[in-house]
N, C-alpha and C positions, 0 to 999 in steps of 0.2 A: 631591849630594843630590837633584837632580832626577831622575837616573837611578834612584836608590833609590826615590824617590816613584813613578815610573812603574812600576817593578817591583812595588811594593807594591800599587799600584792594579790592575795586571794580575792579580796573585795574588788580590787581593780579589774582583775581577770573576769570575775563574775559579772561585773558591770558591762564590760566589753562584750561578753558572750550574750548577755540579755539584750544589748543594743543590736547585735547582729541578728539574733532571733526575731526581735521586734521589726527590724527592717525587712527581713525576709517575709515575715507574716504580712506586713502592710503591702509589700510589692506583689504578693501572690493573691491579690484580690480577684474575684471572679470577673470574667469579661463582661463588658457592657453590652447592651442589646445592639448598639451600633456596630461594635466589633464583631459580634456573632453574625449579623446580617451581611457585613462586608465580607467575611469569610465565606458565607454561603453564596454570595454573588460571584466571588472569585472562582469558587468551585464550579458553579453553573457556567460561567464564561469559559472556563477551561474545557468543560465537557462539550459545549457548543463549538468551540474552536476545533476540537478533535473530530467531532462529527462533520463539520464543514470541510475539514481537510480530507476526509474519506470520500466525500462526494465531489464530483467535478462540477464546475459551473456549467450552466446551460450552454453557453457559447463554446466552452472547451469540449463538452460532450458532443455537440453537433459537429464541430470541426473534426474531431477524432472519428466520429461515425462516418461522416462523408468521405474522409480519407480512406478509412478501412473498406467502405463499400466500393470505392473506386478501385482499390487494389484487388478486391475479390472479383469484381466484374472483369478486370483485365486478365486475371488468372483464368476465369471462365472462358474468355475469348481465346487465350493461348491453348487451353485444353481442347477446345473445339477445333482449333487449327491443327493440333497434333493428331486428333482423331481423324480429321479429314485427310491429312497427309498419309496416315496409315492406310486408309481405304483407297486413296488414289495411286499409291505406289504400285499396287498390284503384286507386290512381293510379299512373301511371308514375313511378317514382323516377329521379331523375337518375343516370345511369351513373357519374358522378364520385363521388356520394354513396355509391353501392353499393361502388365500388372502395375508398373511404376506410374503410368498415366492414370490408371484407375485409383491408385493410392493418392496421387496428387488431387484428383477430383474429390475424393472423400475428405481429405484434409481441408480443402477449400470450402466444402459444404459445412464441415464442422466449425470452421472459422466464421462463416456466415451465421450459423446457428448461435454461436457464442455472442456475436455482435447483436443479434436480434433479441436474445433473451436477457441481456444485461439490463438491469434496472438501476438507473443512476439515482440512488437515494442514500439516505444517511446510513442504512444498514449495509450498503455495498462498499467494498474497499476499492476505491477508484485507482489508486496507485498500483495495487497488485493486479487489477484487471488490465490496466494499460500495459504494464510490463509483460503480462502473459500474452496478450494479443500481439504486441510487437514481436515477441519471441516467436510466436506461431507464424506470423507473416514472414519473418526472416527465414524460418525453417522451410516454408513453402517456396520462397524465392531460391534458396539453396538447392532444393529438390529440383526445381526447374533447370538450374544451372547444371546440375549433375546428371540430368536425364539423358543428355546426348553423349556423356563421357563413357567410354568403353573401359570397364575395369577388369576385363578378362585376362589381361597380360599373359 
């Protein structure tokens, strides 16, 4: 009876193993055409979302550009005032001060150039551009603040 028990056990285990293999084989059927299309649509939607996220909306770009242009124009006015003040004082202006004004003017021109050459499309990275322009605007603002500070101690 022990031999028969061993044979029964072996047959039972073999039957369980065949059932597991058959279940796995049936469940691993190839994807249907609908499933394949759904996966492709999901992939396309994700790509479109990523592309849309890169570019700004038209309204967002216009508002940002108007704000940036306004700041650049104000900077130009301040630079013109500083240059006029230099000429009207009749005193010899420190060469470093004059170079700082020229550097400010160049930074402002570079900022304007970046704003004008940016193309708001799917190939452009809107978030990076906006972050870079805001950083540059803050940098120019700080330079204006520091222009009158005498660091000669």
